[in-house]
N, C-alpha and C positions, 0 to 999 in steps of 0.2 A: 893352605899355606898359613903357619903360625906367625903372627906378627909380635914384635917387641913393643915395650910400652911406649917408646917415642913413636912408633908408627900408629900404635892405637889412638894416641892423642891427636895426630894429623887426620887419621881417619874420622874420628868423632867431630873435627872441626869442619871437615868437608860435608859430612852428614847434617850437622847443624844448619850449615849454609843452605843445603837443598831443601831441608824440611821446613825451615822458616820461610823461605821463598814461596814454597808451594801452600803452606798454611795461609800466609797473609793475602797472596794473590787469590786463592780460593775464596776467602772471605769477601775480598773486593769483587770479584766476579759474581758472587752470589748476590750481591747488591742490585743485579740487572734483573733478578726475578721479579716479574711482574711489570718491568719497565723498558723491556726490549723494544726496538723500533718496529719489529714485526714479530708475530707469535713464535715463528720458527727460531729467531734469534734469542728470545726470552728463553726458550727451552734449551737452545745449544748452550748459551752461557752458564746457565743453571746446571746442565749436566757437566759441563766441564768444571765448574766450581766443585761440584761432588767429587769428580776424579781426583782433583788437586788435594782436597782435604783427605781422601784415602791414600794418596801418595805419601802426604806429610805423616799421617798415622803410621804407615809402614815403616817410614824412616825413623819416627820416634821409637817404634818398637825395637828396631835395631840398636838404637842408642840405649835402650831400657836394658836389653840383654847384655850390653857392653858394660853395664854397671852404673848407668844413669838412673835417675828416678822414672816413675811410671810415666806413660805416654801423656796422660791427660796433665800432669804436673809440668811436664816439658813444654806441652801446647799452651796451657792457660796459666802457669804459675810463675813465669819469669817476667822481670821488669823489662822495659823497653832497651835499657843499655846492656841487657844479656841476649838480646836478639841478634842474629846474624843476617837478617834478610837485606837484600839491596834496596836502594833507594826506589828503583823503578815500581817495584810492587806495592809500595806504601801509599802512592798518590790516590786521592779520591777518583772515582770512575770517570767523572768529568761527562763530556759528551760522548756519544758512540764511537766516533772516529778516534778519540784518544784511547778508549778501552780496546778496541779493535787493533790498533797499532801496536798497543803494548802487548796484546795477546799474541800478535804475529812475531814480534821480536823476542818476546819471552820464550814461546813454546818452540821456536826454531832453535834456540839455545839449548833448552831442555832436551829436547828430542836428540840433539847431538850429544849432549852430556851423558845421558842414559846409554845411548848407543856405544860411546866410549867405554862406558862402564861394564858392558857385557862381558869384556875379557878381564875384569878386574880381579886381582889376586884375593881380594877380600869377598869370600863368597857370597856373603848376605847382600851385598851391593849387586854383585853380578846376577844373583837370582832376581832381585825385584827389576833389575834393568830388563831383563828378558820378559818378566811377568807385565810390565807396563807398556810394552813396546807398541801393542795394538791401539791403546788409548792415545798415546802420544801421536801416533800417526794419524788418528782422527783429528787431534787438536790442530796439528800442522795443516793438515789438508783443509779444515774449515777456514783457517785463518788465511791461506793463500788464495783460496777462491774469492774471498771477499775483498782481499786486498787488491788483487787483479781487476775485479769487477768495479770496484768503486774508484780506483785510481785511473781507469780507462773510461770512466763514464763522463758526465758533462763537466762544464768547466768548475761549477761550484763543488762538486765532489772531489775533483782533482786538487783543488786549492785546499780543501779541508784535509784531505789525506797528507799532502804535502806539509801542511802546518803540523798535523799530528806526528809526522816523522821527524820533523825539526824539533819538535818537544820531546819526543820519546827516544830518539837515538842516543843522544848524549847520556840520558839516564840509563840506557840499556848497557852502556860500557861498564857500569858498576857491577854488572853480572860477573865480570871477569876479574875482579879486584884481586890481585895477587894475595896469597896467604903467606904465613911465615913457614908453611910446611910443604911448599911446593916440591923442593928437592926430595924430600922424604916420600911423598906419595908417587913421584915419577920413579925413583930409584927402587921402590918396593912394588912397582907395577900395580899399584892401587889405582891411579888415575894420571893420564898423561899430562896434566897440568892446564891452568887457565889460559895460558898463551896459545896452546895448541888449539883449545876449544874455540878461542876468540878468532883464530885465523880461519877455522872451519865454518864457524858461524858468518863471518864477514863474507866469505866466498859463496856461502848458501843464500844469504839475504840479497846480496848483489845480484846473483843469477836470477832471482825471482824478481826482484824490482827492475831489472833490465827489460822485463816484459811489460813494463808501465812507463809513464813519463815522469815518475817520481825520481828525484835526485837526492842521494844520501848526502846529508851536510857534513862539512868538514869539522872536526872536533880537534883543536890544538892541543888541548890538556884533557885527557881521559879521566885524569885523577879527580876532576871535579865532581865526579859521580861516586867516588870512592867514601868509605867511612862507615857504611852499613854493615860490613862484614866484621867490623871492630866495635860494634855498639854505638855508632854515632848515626843518629837518624834524622829523618825530616820532622817537620812539626806535626806531620799527619800520623805518624804511627802510634803515639801514646792515646789519642782519642779512640783509635780504632781498637786498640788493646783494651781500654776501658769498657767498650760496648761489648767486645767480643768475650770478655771474661765476666761480665756482670753477673750472670747466673752461676757460674762455677765459683765466684768468690763469695756467694752466700753460704756455701758449705763445701769447702774443697775436698772433704773427706767423704762426701756423698757418693753413692754409686747410682748412675743414671741408666 
């Protein structure tokens, strides 16, 4: 399907959101390499981090074919106010319970997002949605197993997981921050919209957590987690970008 200029602008905005989320959380998850609570989790988080960086690269490649600059420049050459990642992915890894809960809430939303994009009228998005289906299935399966196991464990593990949910859940609502292009994406059959995704996500997350003793916290104002999609970020993003781009900035024109 051929898309007009207005639709292309909307599609680019959607892809930048997805790519930046994957890029930043991929780097955050990579920080568990060598630090996992057990060897299997060290390997798992490292593997999932690599997947996310691969997903972001594929998305940046689409943007490059759409007239944006090369993938490396898109990933490493933008200032924080040009990034469209949500606040949830920016936070430091913290304790394992925080990273696990973030992993659960984020990957459930991404699996649903990519599932919805399999029927997108924008063929490049549809293609990678099918391509990454298996990896995303592994990510959600990993998260669900550990969420259920730790949330149904002893008193300490249940308290820690509830505290992690209390902290992460309000931030996770920033994943669904509405864009200025919602109607365009919906009407052109590119993507059904953030509201539909959030409803599917809430239903999925509620179903999984119903098998535990965890209680989803009430959030009276989801907009408290908004801003990231418009370049307004937490204090944690700039230091991460500085560290992440240190080698690239030595010579941005170099070929690695």
